[in-house]
C-alpha positions in Angstrom: -13.3 -15.7 -8.4 -10.2 -16.2 -6.3 -7.8 -13.2 -6.5 -4.4 -13.7 -5.0 -3.0 -10.6 -3.3 0.7 -10.3 -4.0 1.4 -9.3 -0.4 1.6 -10.9 3.1 0.5 -7.7 4.9 -2.6 -8.7 6.9 -3.7 -5.1 7.3 -3.5 -4.4 3.6 -5.5 -7.6 2.9 -8.2 -6.4 5.4 -8.3 -3.0 3.7 -8.7 -4.4 0.2 -11.3 -7.0 1.3 -13.3 -4.2 2.8 -12.9 -1.8 -0.2 -13.8 -4.5 -2.8 -16.6 -6.0 -0.7 -19.7 -6.9 -2.6 -17.8 -8.2 -5.7 -17.7 -11.9 -6.3 -14.1 -12.1 -5.2 -12.2 -14.3 -2.7 -9.1 -12.3 -1.9 -6.3 -14.4 -0.3 -2.7 -13.6 0.4 0.1 -15.2 -1.6 1.7 -16.3 1.6 -1.4 -18.5 2.5 -0.6 -20.4 -0.7 3.1 -20.7 -0.1 4.1 -18.2 -2.7 7.3 -16.2 -2.0 7.4 -12.4 -2.4 8.6 -11.0 -5.7 11.5 -8.8 -6.3 10.7 -5.1 -6.6 13.7 -3.6 -8.5 12.0 -0.7 -10.3 11.9 3.0 -9.6 8.2 3.5 -10.2 5.1 2.2 -8.4 3.5 0.9 -11.6 6.5 -1.2 -12.6 6.8 -2.8 -9.2 3.0 -3.5 -8.9 3.0 -5.1 -12.4 6.0 -7.3 -11.5 4.4 -8.4 -8.2 1.1 -9.2 -9.9 2.7 -11.2 -12.7 4.8 -13.2 -10.1 1.8 -14.1 -8.0 -0.4 -14.9 -11.1 2.4 -17.2 -12.5 2.8 -19.0 -9.2 -0.9 -19.5 -8.5 -1.9 -20.2 -12.1 -4.8 -17.7 -11.9 -5.8 -14.1 -11.2 -3.7 -11.8 -9.0 -3.8 -8.4 -7.5 -0.9 -6.3 -6.5 -0.7 -2.9 -4.7 2.5 -0.9 -4.7 2.0 2.1 -2.5 4.0 4.6 -0.5 4.6 8.1 0.6 5.9 10.9 -1.7 7.2 14.1 0.0 7.4 17.2 -2.2 10.5 18.7 -0.5 12.3 15.4 -0.9 11.8 15.1 -4.6 9.2 12.3 -4.2 11.1 10.3 -1.6 10.7 7.9 0.1 8.7 6.7 -2.9 9.0 3.1 -3.8 11.4 2.4 -0.9 8.8 3.7 1.6 8.6 0.4 3.4 12.3 0.3 4.1 13.3 4.0 4.0 15.5 3.6 7.0 17.1 0.4 5.7 15.7 -3.0 6.6 15.6 -3.7 10.3 17.1 -7.1 11.4 14.8 -9.8 12.7 15.0 -10.6 16.4 14.8 -14.1 17.9 11.2 -15.1 18.5 9.8 -11.9 16.9 6.7 -12.3 14.7 6.2 -10.5 11.4 3.9 -7.8 12.8 6.3 -6.9 15.6 9.2 -6.5 13.2 7.0 -4.4 10.9 6.2 -2.1 13.8 9.9 -1.6 14.5 10.5 -0.9 10.8 7.7 1.7 10.8 9.2 3.5 13.8 12.7 3.5 12.1 11.2 4.8 8.8 9.3 7.6 10.6 12.4 8.7 12.5 14.4 8.9 9.3 11.6 10.9 7.6 11.5 13.4 10.5 15.3 13.7 10.2 15.2 14.3 6.5 12.6 17.1 7.0 14.3 18.8 10.0 14.2 22.5 9.6 12.0 22.2 6.4 8.8 24.3 6.4 7.4 22.7 3.2 5.7 19.6 4.6 3.5 18.8 1.6 3.2 15.1 0.8 0.8 12.5 -0.5 0.2 8.8 -0.2 -0.1 6.9 -3.5 -1.6 3.5 -4.2 -1.2 1.8 -7.6 -3.3 -1.3 -8.0 -2.7 -3.8 -10.8 -5.0 -6.8 -11.5 -4.3 -9.6 -13.9 -6.5 -12.5 -15.0 -3.4 -14.6 -15.6 0.3 -14.1 -15.8 0.3 -13.4 -19.5 -2.7 -11.1 -19.4 -2.1 -8.5 -22.2 -4.5 -6.0 -20.6 -3.6 -5.4 -16.9 -6.1 -3.3 -15.0 -4.3 -0.3 -13.5 -5.8 2.0 -10.9 -4.0 4.9 -9.2 -5.1 6.9 -6.1 -3.4 9.8 -4.4 -4.2 11.2 -0.9 -2.7 14.6 -0.2 -1.7 15.9 3.3 1.3 17.2 5.2 4.0 15.7 7.4 3.8 16.6 11.1 6.9 17.2 13.3 5.9 14.4 15.7 3.6 11.4 15.4 0.0 11.4 16.6 -2.5 8.5 16.9 -2.4 4.8 17.4 -4.3 3.4 14.4 -3.1 2.3 11.0 0.5 1.5 10.1 3.5 2.9 8.2 3.6 6.7 8.1 0.0 7.1 9.3 1.0 8.8 12.6 2.9 11.5 10.7 0.5 12.2 7.8 -1.9 14.9 8.7 -5.0 15.3 6.5 -6.2 19.0 6.7 -9.6 18.2 5.3 -10.3 15.8 8.1 -8.4 17.7 10.9 -6.5 14.5 11.9 -3.6 12.3 11.2 -4.3 9.0 9.3 -3.5 7.2 12.6 -6.3 9.1 14.4 -8.9 7.9 11.9 -11.0 4.8 12.5 -10.9 2.1 9.8 -14.3 3.1 8.3 -13.3 6.7 7.8 -9.9 5.8 6.4 -11.5 3.4 4.0 -13.7 6.2 2.7 -10.9 8.6 2.0 -7.5 6.9 1.7 -5.2 6.6 -1.4 -6.1 2.9 -1.4 -9.8 3.7 -1.2 -9.4 6.0 -4.3 -7.5 3.4 -6.3 -9.9 0.7 -5.3 -12.9 2.8 -6.4 -11.2 3.1 -9.9 -10.4 -0.7 -9.8 -14.0 -1.6 -9.0 -15.2 0.2 -12.1 -12.5 -1.5 -14.2 -13.4 -4.9 -12.9 -17.0 -4.3 -13.8 -16.2 -3.0 -17.3 -13.4 -5.3 -18.3 -13.9 -8.4 -16.2 -17.7 -8.1 -16.1 -17.7 -8.5 -12.3 -20.5 -6.8 -10.4 
């Protein structure tokens, strides 16, 4: 079954392909099919994930998968939340700059703003959250919804060169490392997306009869 991922993030695609490996799925990005990104106007992860999945399913005429994920910091009332990807405001594109280079600059700006927001704060508790929504078609009355949370704490300076987003600031006490210090195999065993994908695998087996 072809499953269109409602994202153009190459690293997110690679993660989900690894996490759902073994299932009879061919996961491709919407961008590879010329599908534009959907609006994400809502305040909750579930609403945005559902909107993105329906948009991709409508455009491709088939099954779609969306992930809405982000960072929630306890001391900030759950912020950055659904605006995690552009917490510092969207950075402007530069001439000749590719998508990944711009994303790296965006990540750096977001991390700087987060550190600013937590300056002088001793409560550094936070969690990554991933909400996955899968649809058989745009009008599917029974979306599959899987949620995973990965708790940790925000450091005062970044560490590590792996991953993306807030990974260099998110310290996982149980692993004694930031997410950016973990190799892909370890991250895929423990992450918020690994947790939501594990739930989704079971839902796909039970509801879509995929195994």
